[in-house]
C-alpha positions in Angstrom: -37.6 -52.2 -10.4 -35.9 -55.1 -8.6 -37.7 -57.5 -6.3 -36.8 -57.6 -2.7 -35.8 -61.3 -3.1 -33.3 -60.3 -5.7 -31.8 -57.6 -3.4 -31.5 -60.1 -0.6 -29.7 -62.5 -2.8 -27.4 -59.8 -4.1 -26.7 -58.5 -0.6 -25.7 -62.1 0.4 -23.5 -62.4 -2.7 -21.8 -59.0 -2.0 -21.2 -59.9 1.6 -19.6 -63.1 0.5 -17.5 -61.4 -2.1 -16.4 -58.5 0.1 -16.2 -54.8 -0.6 -13.0 -54.8 -2.8 -14.2 -57.6 -5.1 -17.7 -56.0 -5.4 -16.0 -52.7 -6.3 -13.8 -54.4 -8.9 -16.9 -56.2 -10.4 -18.8 -52.9 -10.6 -15.9 -51.1 -12.3 -15.4 -54.0 -14.7 -19.1 -53.9 -15.7 -19.9 -57.5 -14.7 -23.3 -56.6 -13.3 -26.5 -55.6 -15.2 -28.0 -52.2 -14.4 -30.3 -53.1 -11.5 -27.7 -55.2 -9.7 -25.1 -52.5 -10.4 -27.3 -49.8 -8.8 -27.9 -52.0 -5.8 -24.2 -52.6 -5.6 -23.5 -48.9 -5.4 -26.1 -48.6 -2.6 -24.7 -51.5 -0.7 -21.1 -50.2 -1.0 -22.3 -46.7 0.2 -23.9 -48.3 3.2 -20.7 -50.3 3.9 -18.6 -47.1 3.8 -21.0 -45.3 6.1 -20.9 -48.2 8.6 -17.1 -48.2 8.5 -17.1 -44.5 9.1 -19.4 -45.0 12.1 -17.2 -47.7 13.6 -14.1 -45.5 13.1 -15.8 -42.6 14.9 -16.9 -44.8 17.7 -13.3 -46.2 18.0 -11.9 -42.6 18.2 -14.4 -41.8 21.0 -13.4 -44.9 22.9 -9.7 -43.9 22.4 -10.4 -40.3 23.7 -12.2 -41.7 26.8 -9.4 -44.1 27.5 -6.8 -41.4 27.2 -8.8 -39.1 29.5 -9.2 -41.9 32.1 -5.5 -42.5 32.0 -4.7 -38.8 32.5 -7.1 -38.6 35.4 -5.6 -41.7 36.9 -2.1 -40.2 36.7 -3.3 -36.9 38.3 -5.0 -38.8 41.1 -1.9 -40.8 41.7 0.3 -37.7 41.8 -2.1 -36.1 44.3 -2.1 -39.2 46.4 1.8 -39.3 46.5 1.9 -35.6 47.6 -0.8 -36.2 50.2 1.2 -39.1 51.6 4.4 -37.2 51.8 2.9 -34.3 53.8 
C-alpha cells in the first residue's frame, strides 16, 4: 500500500508531466506497480473531469442558443407590433 505522501508527490509529478506524457510513461513501463496503479487512477479522474467540463460547455452552448432564438423571436414580435 502506498503512503499518502507518495501519492501527493506522484500527483504533483503527473500534473507537471501532463496527461499524454503520463500515459506514455505508463505504457512504456517506466513506473513501478504502486505508482502505475496510482497513475491509472489519476488518469481516470482527469478523463472524468474533462468529460464534466465538456458536458458543462455543451449546456452553456444550448442555453446561449436558446437565448439567441428567444431574442430573435422577441425582436420579430417587436417589429410587427411597431408596424401595426
